[in-house]
C-alpha positions, -999 to 999 in steps of 0.1 A, spaced: 651 269 -62 667 234 -60 682 221 -92 669 187 -102 686 181 -135 720 196 -146 738 190 -179 772 207 -180 788 208 -214 776 172 -219 789 154 -250 780 120 -264 793 108 -297 786 77 -318 815 74 -343 819 107 -360 784 119 -350 780 140 -319 744 131 -308 748 154 -278 772 182 -285 781 204 -255 746 206 -239 742 230 -209 708 226 -192 693 231 -158 658 220 -147 646 232 -113 624 214 -88 587 217 -97 592 227 -133 575 210 -163 598 211 -192 592 200 -228 622 187 -248 615 192 -285 635 183 -316 633 166 -350 640 129 -353 677 123 -348 682 157 -331 696 142 -299 666 140 -277 667 103 -270 704 104 -264 700 132 -239 673 112 -221 695 81 -220 723 102 -204 698 116 -179 686 81 -169 722 67 -167 717 44 -196 747 60 -213 776 79 -199 787 112 -214 821 112 -233 828 147 -219 811 170 -194 787 157 -168 750 150 -161 738 153 -125 705 146 -109 697 161 -74 734 169 -72 746 133 -77 749 107 -104 719 95 -124 726 59 -111 724 71 -75 691 90 -81 675 61 -99 685 35 -73 670 58 -46 637 58 -64 639 96 -71 634 92 -109 606 75 -128 606 70 -166 578 63 -190 595 51 -222 580 45 -256 583 8 -257 567 -17 -234 546 -48 -234 520 -58 -207 526 -89 -186 499 -114 -195 474 -127 -169 481 -101 -142 458 -73 -131 467 -37 -132 467 -36 -94 490 -66 -92 514 -52 -117 517 -18 -99 520 -35 -66 549 -57 -79 567 -27 -93 562 -6 -62 579 -33 -41 611 -28 -60 615 7 -46 627 18 -12 599 43 -5 571 36 -30 539 56 -36 509 38 -21 494 16 -49 460 31 -45 475 66 -49 495 56 -80 463 42 -95 443 73 -88 469 97 -101 471 77 -133 433 75 -137 433 37 -133 412 31 -102 381 19 -121 401 -7 -141 425 -18 -114 410 -53 -113 413 -59 -151 441 -77 -168 468 -54 -179 470 -71 -213 434 -65 -221 432 -27 -219 426 -1 -246 456 18 -260 449 48 -238 445 27 -206 477 8 -214 495 41 -217 482 51 -183 495 18 -169 530 28 -181 525 62 -163 515 44 -131 546 22 -133 567 53 -136 549 68 -105 552 36 -84 585 45 -69 572 79 -57 597 98 -78 605 135 -75 614 136 -112 595 118 -140 608 115 -176 582 109 -203 593 100 -238 565 106 -263 539 98 -237 508 103 -259 520 87 -292 492 69 -310 466 80 -284 433 95 -295 423 130 -285 402 119 -254 430 96 -242 456 123 -246 435 148 -227 430 123 -198 467 116 -197 477 152 -194 451 157 -167 469 129 -148 503 144 -154 493 179 -142 479 163 -110 514 148 -104 532 180 -112 509 200 -89 525 181 -60 557 200 -66 573 172 -87 595 178 -117 584 167 -152 606 164 -183 588 152 -215 595 149 -252 567 150 -277 560 156 -314 527 171 -305 538 207 -303 504 219 -290 509 196 -260 542 212 -252 527 247 -255 498 238 -232 516 217 -205 552 230 -202 565 258 -181 596 258 -203 604 245 -237 639 233 -247 645 229 -284 675 207 -293 688 204 -329 719 185 -341 728 178 -305 727 214 -293 702 235 -274 689 261 -298 662 276 -276 653 274 -239 624 296 -226 587 298 -222 565 290 -252 553 326 -254 588 340 -254 601 316 -280 572 324 -303 579 361 -299 616 357 -304 611 342 -339 585 367 -350 555 369 -327 526 373 -352 518 366 -389 504 396 -408 489 387 -441 471 407 -468 462 406 -505 487 423 -527 462 431 -554 490 437 -579 510 460 -555 548 456 -557 564 438 -528 595 460 -527 603 474 -492 581 450 -472 611 435 -455 620 470 -442 587 477 -425 587 481 -387 587 448 -369 590 426 -400 613 396 -396 606 377 -428 584 380 -459 568 353 -480 546 357 -510 521 330 -519 503 338 -552 488 373 -547 490 372 -509 519 384 -487 527 369 -454 549 390 -430 564 375 -399 564 404 -374 579 409 -339 557 440 -336 525 434 -355 509 467 -344 537 487 -360 536 466 -391 499 471 -395 502 508 -391 529 510 -417 508 489 -441 478 512 -435 500 542 -444 507 525 -477 471 515 -483 480 478 -482 452 465 -460 430 445 -484 421 412 -467 444 420 -438 446 394 -410 469 391 -379 475 357 -365 495 348 -334 525 327 -342 522 290 -332 549 270 -315 551 250 -347 560 282 -366 587 289 -340 600 253 -341 603 253 -378 621 286 -378 646 275 -351 655 243 -370 653 256 -405 690 264 -408 702 230 -396 717 205 -420 695 176 -430 722 153 -417 712 152 -380 728 135 -350 721 98 -350 699 83 -322 717 64 -295 721 27 -299 702 3 -275 713 7 -239 735 -20 -224 711 -43 -206 737 -48 -178 733 -12 -166 715 -11 -133 685 11 -138 654 0 -119 633 26 -136 640 12 -171 637 -24 -160 603 -16 -144 591 0 -176 601 -31 -196 577 -51 -175 547 -33 -188 
């Protein structure tokens, strides 16, 4: 399958801090990939390298086999960034039409509006929309150039549940066309539901890269909990499948990579009072993967140089 995004030992430092520290990453055509990390972990810096807003100090970043600048100028990349203000006194259709004309082979305006779920409000002023509708306008701006790759930075921040659901319906319609999606989010359930792969970055390094299910299994697939009822806790860590043990009051919580084997061993000991088995969440996995990292994370990238030629970013600023 064709490689869309390629990071090869990419490094970006700001002073003594390596915001991106030797990242190797490939994203293939048609994949939907979630980029997860704590604040300051290096996500924003990685995205800025991908969009050509910053250059790596070492290693390289390639899009479609060429430089990010080449891919952006060709209209092959669209970006939906966090910040953006609507232009006053123009309609949604007028705004998308204007942006589309800056690209060599744009998506038909009506199609961009439909994909973003904006057809019914296309005649309304862009500065008089609800928060969810305004976010969809940013999505339409990112789609206007008919990109093969779209980058979404916290696309559903501050949206209510209904607006978030509508946004992801639109994104899935775009991805279903065989396009590539890379998105960052703090809503881990969104990553679990909408990404083919999840990449976790911490302190500038990739610490996990796999499907959500495999990542959850790798850190201890299920949580087995039961009432101790005064029973000693010695030997729980040595039970089959057990990865970690936590005691909260009179209740034990065992993280297990093989919950069936763990439960059978507990049954042999007669330790099944109030027993429950719960599937691990992506949040559990994320916290486990980042728990050992220092609290002093990589610093976020400074503001990009406004002289950089990046039609995607400039279009986003117009919203």
